[in-house]
N, CA, C and O atoms as a GROMACS GRO file, in nm:
protein
  584
    1MET      N    1  -6.182  23.264  -3.474
    1MET     CA    2  -6.289  23.166  -3.462
    1MET      C    3  -6.425  23.236  -3.445
    1MET      O    4  -6.525  23.194  -3.502
    2LYS      N    5  -6.424  23.343  -3.366
    2LYS     CA    6  -6.549  23.415  -3.344
    2LYS      C    7  -6.604  23.472  -3.474
    2LYS      O    8  -6.726  23.474  -3.495
    3LYS      N    9  -6.515  23.520  -3.561
    3LYS     CA   10  -6.559  23.576  -3.688
    3LYS      C   11  -6.623  23.469  -3.777
    3LYS      O   12  -6.724  23.495  -3.842
    4ILE      N   13  -6.566  23.352  -3.778
    4ILE     CA   14  -6.619  23.243  -3.862
    4ILE      C   15  -6.758  23.205  -3.815
    4ILE      O   16  -6.851  23.192  -3.896
    5ILE      N   17  -6.773  23.186  -3.685
    5ILE     CA   18  -6.904  23.146  -3.632
    5ILE      C   19  -7.005  23.258  -3.652
    5ILE      O   20  -7.120  23.231  -3.686
    6PHE      N   21  -6.963  23.382  -3.634
    6PHE     CA   22  -7.055  23.494  -3.654
    6PHE      C   23  -7.098  23.503  -3.800
    6PHE      O   24  -7.215  23.532  -3.828
    7ARG      N   25  -7.008  23.478  -3.893
    7ARG     CA   26  -7.043  23.481  -4.036
    7ARG      C   27  -7.146  23.372  -4.068
    7ARG      O   28  -7.243  23.397  -4.140
    8PHE      N   29  -7.124  23.253  -4.015
    8PHE     CA   30  -7.220  23.145  -4.041
    8PHE      C   31  -7.354  23.175  -3.976
    8PHE      O   32  -7.459  23.140  -4.030
    9TRP      N   33  -7.352  23.238  -3.860
    9TRP     CA   34  -7.478  23.276  -3.796
    9TRP      C   35  -7.552  23.380  -3.880
    9TRP      O   36  -7.673  23.370  -3.898
   10ILE      N   37  -7.478  23.479  -3.930
   10ILE     CA   38  -7.540  23.583  -4.014
   10ILE      C   39  -7.601  23.521  -4.139
   10ILE      O   40  -7.713  23.555  -4.176
   11ILE      N   41  -7.530  23.430  -4.203
   11ILE     CA   42  -7.582  23.362  -4.322
   11ILE      C   43  -7.709  23.287  -4.288
   11ILE      O   44  -7.807  23.295  -4.361
   12ASN      N   45  -7.707  23.214  -4.177
   12ASN     CA   46  -7.825  23.137  -4.137
   12ASN      C   47  -7.940  23.230  -4.102
   12ASN      O   48  -8.056  23.201  -4.135
   13PHE      N   49  -7.911  23.340  -4.038
   13PHE     CA   50  -8.015  23.436  -4.002
   13PHE      C   51  -8.078  23.496  -4.128
   13PHE      O   52  -8.200  23.511  -4.135
   14LEU      N   53  -7.996  23.529  -4.228
   14LEU     CA   54  -8.048  23.583  -4.353
   14LEU      C   55  -8.131  23.479  -4.429
   14LEU      O   56  -8.232  23.513  -4.490
   15ILE      N   57  -8.087  23.355  -4.426
   15ILE     CA   58  -8.165  23.247  -4.488
   15ILE      C   59  -8.300  23.234  -4.417
   15ILE      O   60  -8.402  23.217  -4.483
   16SER      N   61  -8.299  23.244  -4.286
   16SER     CA   62  -8.424  23.235  -4.209
   16SER      C   63  -8.520  23.347  -4.246
   16SER      O   64  -8.639  23.323  -4.266
   17ILE      N   65  -8.468  23.468  -4.256
   17ILE     CA   66  -8.552  23.583  -4.291
   17ILE      C   67  -8.606  23.567  -4.434
   17ILE      O   68  -8.724  23.593  -4.459
   18ALA      N   69  -8.520  23.524  -4.526
   18ALA     CA   70  -8.564  23.506  -4.665
   18ALA      C   71  -8.672  23.399  -4.675
   18ALA      O   72  -8.772  23.418  -4.745
   19LEU      N   73  -8.654  23.287  -4.606
   19LEU     CA   74  -8.756  23.182  -4.608
   19LEU      C   75  -8.886  23.229  -4.544
   19LEU      O   76  -8.994  23.192  -4.589
   20PHE      N   77  -8.876  23.312  -4.441
   20PHE     CA   78  -8.995  23.367  -4.378
   20PHE      C   79  -9.074  23.452  -4.476
   20PHE      O   80  -9.196  23.439  -4.487
   21PHE      N   81  -9.004  23.540  -4.548
   21PHE     CA   82  -9.073  23.626  -4.644
   21PHE      C   83  -9.130  23.546  -4.761
   21PHE      O   84  -9.240  23.574  -4.808
   22ILE      N   85  -9.055  23.447  -4.807
   22ILE     CA   86  -9.106  23.362  -4.915
   22ILE      C   87  -9.229  23.285  -4.868
   22ILE      O   88  -9.324  23.268  -4.943
   23TYR      N   89  -9.226  23.239  -4.744
   23TYR     CA   90  -9.340  23.168  -4.686
   23TYR      C   91  -9.462  23.260  -4.682
   23TYR      O   92  -9.574  23.218  -4.714
   24ARG      N   93  -9.441  23.386  -4.642
   24ARG     CA   94  -9.551  23.482  -4.638
   24ARG      C   95  -9.607  23.507  -4.778
   24ARG      O   96  -9.728  23.521  -4.795
   25VAL      N   97  -9.519  23.514  -4.879
   25VAL     CA   98  -9.565  23.534  -5.017
   25VAL      C   99  -9.647  23.415  -5.063
   25VAL      O  100  -9.750  23.431  -5.129
   26VAL      N  101  -9.602  23.295  -5.030
   26VAL     CA  102  -9.676  23.174  -5.068
   26VAL      C  103  -9.814  23.174  -5.003
   26VAL      O  104  -9.912  23.136  -5.065
   27ILE      N  105  -9.820  23.217  -4.877
   27ILE     CA  106  -9.949  23.225  -4.808
   27ILE      C  107 -10.040  23.326  -4.878
   27ILE      O  108 -10.159  23.301  -4.898
   28ALA      N  109  -9.983  23.440  -4.915
   28ALA     CA  110 -10.063  23.545  -4.978
   28ALA      C  111 -10.111  23.506  -5.117
   28ALA      O  112 -10.214  23.554  -5.163
   29GLU      N  113 -10.037  23.419  -5.184
   29GLU     CA  114 -10.073  23.380  -5.321
   29GLU      C  115 -10.175  23.267  -5.328
   29GLU      O  116 -10.219  23.232  -5.437
   30THR      N  117 -10.212  23.210  -5.216
   30THR     CA  118 -10.313  23.103  -5.220
   30THR      C  119 -10.446  23.161  -5.262
   30THR      O  120 -10.485  23.270  -5.218
   31LYS      N  121 -10.515  23.089  -5.346
   31LYS     CA  122 -10.644  23.135  -5.398
   31LYS      C  123 -10.757  23.063  -5.327
   31LYS      O  124 -10.749  22.942  -5.304
   32PRO      N  125 -10.861  23.135  -5.292
   32PRO     CA  126 -10.976  23.070  -5.228
   32PRO      C  127 -11.054  22.988  -5.329
   32PRO      O  128 -11.055  23.016  -5.449
   33THR      N  129 -11.120  22.886  -5.278
   33THR     CA  130 -11.206  22.807  -5.365
   33THR      C  131 -11.335  22.883  -5.388
   33THR      O  132 -11.378  22.963  -5.305
   34ASP      N  133 -11.397  22.857  -5.500
   34ASP     CA  134 -11.523  22.925  -5.532
   34ASP      C  135 -11.638  22.850  -5.467
   34ASP      O  136 -11.715  22.781  -5.533
   35GLY      N  137 -11.649  22.866  -5.339
   35GLY     CA  138 -11.755  22.800  -5.264
   35GLY      C  139 -11.847  22.904  -5.204
   35GLY      O  140 -11.849  23.021  -5.245
   36GLY      N  141 -11.921  22.862  -5.110
   36GLY     CA  142 -12.016  22.951  -5.045
   36GLY      C  143 -11.952  23.027  -4.931
   36GLY      O  144 -11.830  23.042  -4.923
   37PHE      N  145 -12.036  23.073  -4.844
   37PHE     CA  146 -11.993  23.151  -4.728
   37PHE      C  147 -11.903  23.069  -4.637
   37PHE      O  148 -11.804  23.120  -4.585
   38PHE      N  149 -11.937  22.942  -4.617
   38PHE     CA  150 -11.860  22.855  -4.529
   38PHE      C  151 -11.717  22.836  -4.582
   38PHE      O  152 -11.622  22.837  -4.504
   39GLU      N  153 -11.703  22.819  -4.713
   39GLU     CA  154 -11.571  22.805  -4.773
   39GLU      C  155 -11.487  22.932  -4.755
   39GLU      O  156 -11.367  22.925  -4.732
   40THR      N  157 -11.551  23.047  -4.765
   40THR     CA  158 -11.482  23.174  -4.747
   40THR      C  159 -11.433  23.189  -4.603
   40THR      O  160 -11.321  23.234  -4.580
   41VAL      N  161 -11.516  23.152  -4.508
   41VAL     CA  162 -11.478  23.159  -4.366
   41VAL      C  163 -11.361  23.064  -4.340
   41VAL      O  164 -11.267  23.100  -4.269
   42LEU      N  165 -11.366  22.944  -4.395
   42LEU     CA  166 -11.256  22.848  -4.378
   42LEU      C  167 -11.127  22.900  -4.442
   42LEU      O  168 -11.019  22.880  -4.388
   43TYR      N  169 -11.138  22.967  -4.555
   43TYR     CA  170 -11.021  23.024  -4.621
   43TYR      C  171 -10.958  23.133  -4.534
   43TYR      O  172 -10.836  23.138  -4.519
   44ILE      N  173 -11.040  23.219  -4.477
   44ILE     CA  174 -10.989  23.326  -4.390
   44ILE      C  175 -10.923  23.266  -4.265
   44ILE      O  176 -10.817  23.313  -4.223
   45LEU      N  177 -10.984  23.164  -4.206
   45LEU     CA  178 -10.924  23.099  -4.089
   45LEU      C  179 -10.792  23.030  -4.126
   45LEU      O  180 -10.697  23.030  -4.047
   46ASP      N  181 -10.786  22.972  -4.245
   46ASP     CA  182 -10.663  22.909  -4.290
   46ASP      C  183 -10.552  23.012  -4.307
   46ASP      O  184 -10.438  22.987  -4.268
   47ILE      N  185 -10.584  23.127  -4.362
   47ILE     CA  186 -10.485  23.235  -4.378
   47ILE      C  187 -10.437  23.282  -4.241
   47ILE      O  188 -10.317  23.299  -4.220
   48LEU      N  189 -10.528  23.304  -4.148
   48LEU     CA  190 -10.489  23.348  -4.013
   48LEU      C  191 -10.402  23.245  -3.943
   48LEU      O  192 -10.305  23.281  -3.876
   49LEU      N  193 -10.438  23.119  -3.957
   49LEU     CA  194 -10.358  23.012  -3.897
   49LEU      C  195 -10.219  23.008  -3.959
   49LEU      O  196 -10.119  22.993  -3.887
   50ASN      N  197 -10.210  23.020  -4.090
   50ASN     CA  198 -10.080  23.018  -4.155
   50ASN      C  199  -9.996  23.140  -4.118
   50ASN      O  200  -9.874  23.129  -4.107
   51LEU      N  201 -10.058  23.255  -4.099
   51LEU     CA  202  -9.982  23.373  -4.056
   51LEU      C  203  -9.925  23.353  -3.916
   51LEU      O  204  -9.811  23.391  -3.889
   52GLY      N  205 -10.003  23.295  -3.827
   52GLY     CA  206  -9.954  23.264  -3.694
   52GLY      C  207  -9.842  23.162  -3.698
   52GLY      O  208  -9.742  23.175  -3.627
   53LEU      N  209  -9.859  23.058  -3.781
   53LEU     CA  210  -9.755  22.957  -3.793
   53LEU      C  211  -9.627  23.013  -3.853
   53LEU      O  212  -9.517  22.972  -3.817
   54SER      N  213  -9.641  23.109  -3.946
   54SER     CA  214  -9.521  23.168  -4.005
   54SER      C  215  -9.445  23.250  -3.902
   54SER      O  216  -9.322  23.255  -3.906
   55SER      N  217  -9.514  23.314  -3.811
   55SER     CA  218  -9.447  23.389  -3.703
   55SER      C  219  -9.374  23.294  -3.609
   55SER      O  220  -9.261  23.321  -3.569
   56ILE      N  221  -9.439  23.185  -3.574
   56ILE     CA  222  -9.374  23.083  -3.490
   56ILE      C  223  -9.254  23.024  -3.562
   56ILE      O  224  -9.150  22.998  -3.502
   57TYR      N  225  -9.269  23.002  -3.691
   57TYR     CA  226  -9.162  22.949  -3.775
   57TYR      C  227  -9.038  23.039  -3.769
   57TYR      O  228  -8.926  22.991  -3.755
   58LEU      N  229  -9.059  23.170  -3.780
   58LEU     CA  230  -8.948  23.265  -3.774
   58LEU      C  231  -8.880  23.260  -3.638
   58LEU      O  232  -8.757  23.260  -3.630
   59VAL      N  233  -8.957  23.258  -3.532
   59VAL     CA  234  -8.900  23.254  -3.396
   59VAL      C  235  -8.818  23.127  -3.376
   59VAL      O  236  -8.708  23.132  -3.320
   60VAL      N  237  -8.870  23.014  -3.419
   60VAL     CA  238  -8.798  22.887  -3.403
   60VAL      C  239  -8.669  22.888  -3.484
   60VAL      O  240  -8.566  22.839  -3.437
   61MET      N  241  -8.672  22.942  -3.605
   61MET     CA  242  -8.550  22.946  -3.686
   61MET      C  243  -8.445  23.037  -3.624
   61MET      O  244  -8.326  23.005  -3.628
   62VAL      N  245  -8.486  23.148  -3.566
   62VAL     CA  246  -8.389  23.238  -3.501
   62VAL      C  247  -8.329  23.170  -3.378
   62VAL      O  248  -8.209  23.181  -3.355
   63ILE      N  249  -8.411  23.102  -3.300
   63ILE     CA  250  -8.361  23.029  -3.183
   63ILE      C  251  -8.264  22.920  -3.227
   63ILE      O  252  -8.160  22.899  -3.164
   64CYS      N  253  -8.297  22.851  -3.335
   64CYS     CA  254  -8.208  22.746  -3.386
   64CYS      C  255  -8.074  22.805  -3.430
   64CYS      O  256  -7.970  22.744  -3.409
   65SER      N  257  -8.078  22.922  -3.491
   65SER     CA  258  -7.952  22.981  -3.537
   65SER      C  259  -7.867  23.030  -3.420
   65SER      O  260  -7.744  23.036  -3.432
   66LEU      N  261  -7.928  23.065  -3.308
   66LEU     CA  262  -7.851  23.108  -3.192
   66LEU      C  263  -7.768  22.994  -3.132
   66LEU      O  264  -7.669  23.018  -3.064
   67ALA      N  265  -7.810  22.871  -3.158
   67ALA     CA  266  -7.733  22.756  -3.108
   67ALA      C  267  -7.597  22.746  -3.175
   67ALA      O  268  -7.508  22.677  -3.124
   68PHE      N  269  -7.577  22.814  -3.288
   68PHE     CA  270  -7.447  22.813  -3.354
   68PHE      C  271  -7.338  22.865  -3.262
   68PHE      O  272  -7.223  22.822  -3.270
   69PHE      N  273  -7.374  22.959  -3.175
   69PHE     CA  274  -7.274  23.020  -3.088
   69PHE      C  275  -7.219  22.923  -2.984
   69PHE      O  276  -7.119  22.952  -2.918
   70LEU      N  277  -7.283  22.808  -2.968
   70LEU     CA  278  -7.226  22.706  -2.880
   70LEU      C  279  -7.095  22.651  -2.935
   70LEU      O  280  -7.017  22.590  -2.862
   71ASN      N  281  -7.071  22.673  -3.063
   71ASN     CA  282  -6.945  22.630  -3.124
   71ASN      C  283  -6.827  22.714  -3.079
   71ASN      O  284  -6.712  22.683  -3.112
   72LEU      N  285  -6.853  22.820  -3.005
   72LEU     CA  286  -6.742  22.896  -2.946
   72LEU      C  287  -6.671  22.816  -2.839
   72LEU      O  288  -6.555  22.841  -2.808
   73ILE      N  289  -6.741  22.719  -2.781
   73ILE     CA  290  -6.682  22.630  -2.681
   73ILE      C  291  -6.599  22.525  -2.756
   73ILE      O  292  -6.650  22.454  -2.843
   74GLY      N  293  -6.473  22.516  -2.721
   74GLY     CA  294  -6.380  22.428  -2.793
   74GLY      C  295  -6.422  22.282  -2.795
   74GLY      O  296  -6.408  22.215  -2.898
   75ASN      N  297  -6.472  22.231  -2.682
   75ASN     CA  298  -6.512  22.090  -2.676
   75ASN      C  299  -6.627  22.060  -2.772
   75ASN      O  300  -6.632  21.952  -2.831
   76ILE      N  301  -6.717  22.153  -2.786
   76ILE     CA  302  -6.831  22.132  -2.877
   76ILE      C  303  -6.784  22.146  -3.022
   76ILE      O  304  -6.821  22.065  -3.106
   77ARG      N  305  -6.702  22.247  -3.050
   77ARG     CA  306  -6.654  22.271  -3.185
   77ARG      C  307  -6.570  22.156  -3.238
   77ARG      O  308  -6.577  22.124  -3.357
   78ASN      N  309  -6.490  22.094  -3.152
   78ASN     CA  310  -6.401  21.988  -3.196
   78ASN      C  311  -6.468  21.852  -3.202
   78ASN      O  312  -6.416  21.760  -3.265
   79ASN      N  313  -6.582  21.837  -3.139
   79ASN     CA  314  -6.658  21.713  -3.144
   79ASN      C  315  -6.759  21.724  -3.259
   79ASN      O  316  -6.848  21.808  -3.256
   80ARG      N  317  -6.745  21.638  -3.360
   80ARG     CA  318  -6.829  21.648  -3.480
   80ARG      C  319  -6.977  21.630  -3.447
   80ARG      O  320  -7.062  21.700  -3.502
   81PHE      N  321  -7.009  21.538  -3.357
   81PHE     CA  322  -7.149  21.512  -3.324
   81PHE      C  323  -7.211  21.631  -3.250
   81PHE      O  324  -7.322  21.672  -3.282
   82LEU      N  325  -7.141  21.685  -3.152
   82LEU     CA  326  -7.194  21.799  -3.077
   82LEU      C  327  -7.207  21.923  -3.165
   82LEU      O  328  -7.303  21.999  -3.153
   83SER      N  329  -7.111  21.942  -3.254
   83SER     CA  330  -7.120  22.053  -3.347
   83SER      C  331  -7.238  22.033  -3.442
   83SER      O  332  -7.308  22.128  -3.476
   84PHE      N  333  -7.260  21.909  -3.485
   84PHE     CA  334  -7.375  21.876  -3.568
   84PHE      C  335  -7.506  21.910  -3.496
   84PHE      O  336  -7.600  21.962  -3.556
   85LEU      N  337  -7.511  21.879  -3.367
   85LEU     CA  338  -7.631  21.910  -3.290
   85LEU      C  339  -7.656  22.060  -3.278
   85LEU      O  340  -7.771  22.103  -3.276
   86THR      N  341  -7.550  22.140  -3.269
   86THR     CA  342  -7.571  22.285  -3.261
   86THR      C  343  -7.629  22.340  -3.391
   86THR      O  344  -7.705  22.436  -3.390
   87PHE      N  345  -7.593  22.278  -3.502
   87PHE     CA  346  -7.647  22.323  -3.630
   87PHE      C  347  -7.783  22.262  -3.660
   87PHE      O  348  -7.874  22.332  -3.704
   88LEU      N  349  -7.798  22.132  -3.636
   88LEU     CA  350  -7.918  22.062  -3.684
   88LEU      C  351  -8.000  21.991  -3.578
   88LEU      O  352  -8.104  21.935  -3.610
   89GLY      N  353  -7.957  21.990  -3.454
   89GLY     CA  354  -8.028  21.914  -3.351
   89GLY      C  355  -8.170  21.962  -3.326
   89GLY      O  356  -8.265  21.885  -3.342
   90PHE      N  357  -8.186  22.086  -3.287
   90PHE     CA  358  -8.318  22.139  -3.258
   90PHE      C  359  -8.404  22.151  -3.383
   90PHE      O  360  -8.521  22.113  -3.378
   91PRO      N  361  -8.351  22.201  -3.496
   91PRO     CA  362  -8.435  22.207  -3.616
   91PRO      C  363  -8.481  22.069  -3.663
   91PRO      O  364  -8.595  22.052  -3.707
   92LEU      N  365  -8.393  21.970  -3.652
   92LEU     CA  366  -8.430  21.835  -3.694
   92LEU      C  367  -8.539  21.777  -3.605
   92LEU      O  368  -8.629  21.709  -3.655
   93SER      N  369  -8.533  21.803  -3.476
   93SER     CA  370  -8.638  21.754  -3.387
   93SER      C  371  -8.772  21.823  -3.415
   93SER      O  372  -8.877  21.760  -3.410
   94CYS      N  373  -8.767  21.952  -3.446
   94CYS     CA  374  -8.891  22.024  -3.481
   94CYS      C  375  -8.951  21.972  -3.611
   94CYS      O  376  -9.072  21.953  -3.620
   95VAL      N  377  -8.867  21.949  -3.711
   95VAL     CA  378  -8.917  21.898  -3.839
   95VAL      C  379  -8.969  21.756  -3.824
   95VAL      O  380  -9.069  21.720  -3.887
   96THR      N  381  -8.903  21.674  -3.744
   96THR     CA  382  -8.951  21.538  -3.721
   96THR      C  383  -9.089  21.542  -3.656
   96THR      O  384  -9.178  21.466  -3.696
   97TYR      N  385  -9.108  21.627  -3.558
   97TYR     CA  386  -9.238  21.642  -3.495
   97TYR      C  387  -9.342  21.688  -3.597
   97TYR      O  388  -9.455  21.639  -3.598
   98LEU      N  389  -9.304  21.782  -3.682
   98LEU     CA  390  -9.396  21.835  -3.782
   98LEU      C  391  -9.433  21.728  -3.885
   98LEU      O  392  -9.550  21.717  -3.923
   99VAL      N  393  -9.336  21.650  -3.929
   99VAL     CA  394  -9.364  21.544  -4.026
   99VAL      C  395  -9.459  21.441  -3.968
   99VAL      O  396  -9.552  21.396  -4.035
  100ILE      N  397  -9.436  21.403  -3.843
  100ILE     CA  398  -9.525  21.307  -3.778
  100ILE      C  399  -9.665  21.365  -3.763
  100ILE      O  400  -9.764  21.296  -3.788
  101ASN      N  401  -9.674  21.492  -3.724
  101ASN     CA  402  -9.803  21.557  -3.707
  101ASN      C  403  -9.878  21.568  -3.840
  101ASN      O  404  -9.998  21.540  -3.846
  102VAL      N  405  -9.808  21.607  -3.946
  102VAL     CA  406  -9.871  21.618  -4.077
  102VAL      C  407  -9.918  21.482  -4.126
  102VAL      O  408 -10.027  21.469  -4.181
  103SER      N  409  -9.837  21.380  -4.104
  103SER     CA  410  -9.874  21.245  -4.149
  103SER      C  411  -9.999  21.195  -4.076
  103SER      O  412 -10.088  21.137  -4.137
  104ILE      N  413 -10.005  21.219  -3.947
  104ILE     CA  414 -10.122  21.176  -3.870
  104ILE      C  415 -10.246  21.252  -3.914
  104ILE      O  416 -10.353  21.193  -3.931
  105ASP      N  417 -10.232  21.385  -3.934
  105ASP     CA  418 -10.346  21.465  -3.981
  105ASP      C  419 -10.395  21.416  -4.117
  105ASP      O  420 -10.515  21.408  -4.141
  106PHE      N  421 -10.300  21.384  -4.205
  106PHE     CA  422 -10.339  21.339  -4.338
  106PHE      C  423 -10.408  21.203  -4.333
  106PHE      O  424 -10.506  21.179  -4.404
  107LEU      N  425 -10.356  21.114  -4.248
  107LEU     CA  426 -10.417  20.980  -4.238
  107LEU      C  427 -10.555  20.985  -4.173
  107LEU      O  428 -10.647  20.916  -4.217
  108LEU      N  429 -10.570  21.066  -4.068
  108LEU     CA  430 -10.697  21.070  -3.996
  108LEU      C  431 -10.803  21.155  -4.066
  108LEU      O  432 -10.919  21.115  -4.075
  109TYR      N  433 -10.762  21.271  -4.114
  109TYR     CA  434 -10.861  21.367  -4.166
  109TYR      C  435 -10.852  21.390  -4.316
  109TYR      O  436 -10.937  21.459  -4.373
  110ASN      N  437 -10.751  21.334  -4.379
  110ASN     CA  438 -10.728  21.349  -4.522
  110ASN      C  439 -10.709  21.496  -4.561
  110ASN      O  440 -10.738  21.535  -4.674
  111VAL      N  441 -10.660  21.576  -4.467
  111VAL     CA  442 -10.629  21.717  -4.492
  111VAL      C  443 -10.492  21.746  -4.432
  111VAL      O  444 -10.455  21.691  -4.328
  112SER      N  445 -10.421  21.831  -4.497
  112SER     CA  446 -10.290  21.865  -4.445
  112SER      C  447 -10.263  22.013  -4.469
  112SER      O  448 -10.213  22.051  -4.575
  113PHE      N  449 -10.297  22.097  -4.371
  113PHE     CA  450 -10.274  22.240  -4.385
  113PHE      C  451 -10.132  22.277  -4.343
  113PHE      O  452 -10.090  22.391  -4.364
  114LEU      N  453 -10.059  22.183  -4.285
  114LEU     CA  454  -9.922  22.211  -4.242
  114LEU      C  455  -9.819  22.174  -4.348
  114LEU      O  456  -9.699  22.181  -4.322
  115THR      N  457  -9.864  22.136  -4.466
  115THR     CA  458  -9.772  22.091  -4.570
  115THR      C  459  -9.675  22.202  -4.611
  115THR      O  460  -9.556  22.176  -4.627
  116THR      N  461  -9.723  22.323  -4.627
  116THR     CA  462  -9.636  22.434  -4.666
  116THR      C  463  -9.531  22.460  -4.560
  116THR      O  464  -9.414  22.482  -4.592
  117LEU      N  465  -9.571  22.457  -4.436
  117LEU     CA  466  -9.476  22.477  -4.326
  117LEU      C  467  -9.371  22.366  -4.326
  117LEU      O  468  -9.253  22.392  -4.304
  118MET      N  469  -9.414  22.243  -4.351
  118MET     CA  470  -9.321  22.131  -4.353
  118MET      C  471  -9.221  22.145  -4.468
  118MET      O  472  -9.102  22.117  -4.451
  119ILE      N  473  -9.268  22.187  -4.584
  119ILE     CA  474  -9.179  22.204  -4.699
  119ILE      C  475  -9.074  22.311  -4.670
  119ILE      O  476  -8.956  22.292  -4.699
  120PHE      N  477  -9.116  22.423  -4.613
  120PHE     CA  478  -9.020  22.528  -4.581
  120PHE      C  479  -8.924  22.486  -4.470
  120PHE      O  480  -8.808  22.528  -4.470
  121SER      N  481  -8.969  22.405  -4.378
  121SER     CA  482  -8.881  22.354  -4.274
  121SER      C  483  -8.776  22.260  -4.332
  121SER      O  484  -8.660  22.262  -4.290
  122LEU      N  485  -8.816  22.178  -4.426
  122LEU     CA  486  -8.720  22.089  -4.492
  122LEU      C  487  -8.619  22.168  -4.575
  122LEU      O  488  -8.502  22.130  -4.581
  123ILE      N  489  -8.662  22.276  -4.637
  123ILE     CA  490  -8.568  22.362  -4.711
  123ILE      C  491  -8.468  22.425  -4.614
  123ILE      O  492  -8.349  22.434  -4.645
  124TYR      N  493  -8.516  22.468  -4.498
  124TYR     CA  494  -8.427  22.525  -4.396
  124TYR      C  495  -8.325  22.420  -4.350
  124TYR      O  496  -8.208  22.452  -4.333
  125LEU      N  497  -8.370  22.298  -4.329
  125LEU     CA  498  -8.278  22.191  -4.290
  125LEU      C  499  -8.173  22.166  -4.397
  125LEU      O  500  -8.056  22.143  -4.365
  126PHE      N  501  -8.213  22.170  -4.522
  126PHE     CA  502  -8.119  22.149  -4.632
  126PHE      C  503  -8.010  22.256  -4.629
  126PHE      O  504  -7.892  22.224  -4.638
  127PHE      N  505  -8.050  22.382  -4.617
  127PHE     CA  506  -7.951  22.490  -4.613
  127PHE      C  507  -7.863  22.482  -4.488
  127PHE      O  508  -7.744  22.512  -4.495
  128THR      N  509  -7.920  22.443  -4.377
  128THR     CA  510  -7.842  22.432  -4.254
  128THR      C  511  -7.742  22.318  -4.264
  128THR      O  512  -7.631  22.328  -4.211
  129THR      N  513  -7.779  22.209  -4.329
  129THR     CA  514  -7.686  22.098  -4.350
  129THR      C  515  -7.568  22.142  -4.436
  129THR      O  516  -7.453  22.109  -4.406
  130ILE      N  517  -7.597  22.216  -4.541
  130ILE     CA  518  -7.489  22.268  -4.625
  130ILE      C  519  -7.400  22.361  -4.545
  130ILE      O  520  -7.278  22.358  -4.559
  131GLU      N  521  -7.460  22.444  -4.460
  131GLU     CA  522  -7.381  22.534  -4.375
  131GLU      C  523  -7.291  22.456  -4.280
  131GLU      O  524  -7.176  22.493  -4.260
  132PHE      N  525  -7.344  22.348  -4.223
  132PHE     CA  526  -7.265  22.267  -4.131
  132PHE      C  527  -7.143  22.208  -4.203
  132PHE      O  528  -7.032  22.212  -4.150
  133LEU      N  529  -7.166  22.154  -4.322
  133LEU     CA  530  -7.054  22.095  -4.398
  133LEU      C  531  -6.951  22.201  -4.434
  133LEU      O  532  -6.831  22.175  -4.428
  134MET      N  533  -6.996  22.319  -4.472
  134MET     CA  534  -6.903  22.428  -4.504
  134MET      C  535  -6.829  22.474  -4.379
  134MET      O  536  -6.710  22.507  -4.386
  135PHE      N  537  -6.898  22.477  -4.265
  135PHE     CA  538  -6.835  22.516  -4.139
  135PHE      C  539  -6.724  22.420  -4.102
  135PHE      O  540  -6.615  22.462  -4.064
  136LYS      N  541  -6.750  22.291  -4.112
  136LYS     CA  542  -6.648  22.192  -4.077
  136LYS      C  543  -6.530  22.199  -4.172
  136LYS      O  544  -6.415  22.183  -4.130
  137ARG      N  545  -6.557  22.222  -4.301
  137ARG     CA  546  -6.449  22.234  -4.397
  137ARG      C  547  -6.367  22.360  -4.366
  137ARG      O  548  -6.244  22.357  -4.376
  138ARG      N  549  -6.433  22.466  -4.330
  138ARG     CA  550  -6.365  22.591  -4.296
  138ARG      C  551  -6.279  22.574  -4.171
  138ARG      O  552  -6.168  22.627  -4.164
  139LEU      N  553  -6.331  22.501  -4.073
  139LEU     CA  554  -6.252  22.476  -3.952
  139LEU      C  555  -6.127  22.394  -3.983
  139LEU      O  556  -6.020  22.419  -3.928
  140LYS      N  557  -6.143  22.297  -4.071
  140LYS     CA  558  -6.029  22.212  -4.108
  140LYS      C  559  -5.923  22.297  -4.177
  140LYS      O  560  -5.804  22.278  -4.151
  141VAL      N  561  -5.962  22.389  -4.263
  141VAL     CA  562  -5.868  22.478  -4.330
  141VAL      C  563  -5.799  22.569  -4.230
  141VAL      O  564  -5.678  22.592  -4.240
  142CYS      N  565  -5.873  22.620  -4.133
  142CYS     CA  566  -5.815  22.707  -4.031
  142CYS      C  567  -5.716  22.632  -3.943
  142CYS      O  568  -5.613  22.687  -3.904
  143GLU      N  569  -5.746  22.506  -3.913
  143GLU     CA  570  -5.655  22.425  -3.830
  143GLU      C  571  -5.528  22.394  -3.906
  143GLU      O  572  -5.420  22.389  -3.846
  144LEU      N  573  -5.538  22.375  -4.037
  144LEU     CA  574  -5.418  22.347  -4.117
  144LEU      C  575  -5.328  22.470  -4.127
  144LEU      O  576  -5.206  22.456  -4.134
  145LYS      N  577  -5.386  22.588  -4.127
  145LYS     CA  578  -5.307  22.711  -4.133
  145LYS      C  579  -5.230  22.734  -4.004
  145LYS      O  580  -5.122  22.792  -4.004
  146GLU      N  581  -5.287  22.689  -3.894
  146GLU     CA  582  -5.221  22.710  -3.762
  146GLU      C  583  -5.117  22.607  -3.745
  146GLU      O  584  -5.049  22.605  -3.643
   0.00000   0.00000   0.00000
């Protein structure tokens, strides 16, 4: 059981690192608008803010992946809802907060600088959901072998 959970944690950790690097590449590929000095300063501040957010993003994803190890506890592993929470509970709450924050920013200020972060968070949730389904299928196969 420990090997299975560790493998899923490693996969999730590698997905987190890959998404982090892809997020950094997306940030680096943004082009500044051809404006004046003020536009250039805003572009630099946007890049710095996105770099800080990408670091926070990596930390949150690593913390979320550490929750997988709660599946070592039999009561959590055998309860579908609790196991679901170890995979998707904290990431889902973070993405929900982010979606609400982005929506409010867009409605109030008609700007959304958190859109890239939200997209990458949704991609992480998608991969984590697939991992959860594969984990449960793998557990069912292991239980049938025993």
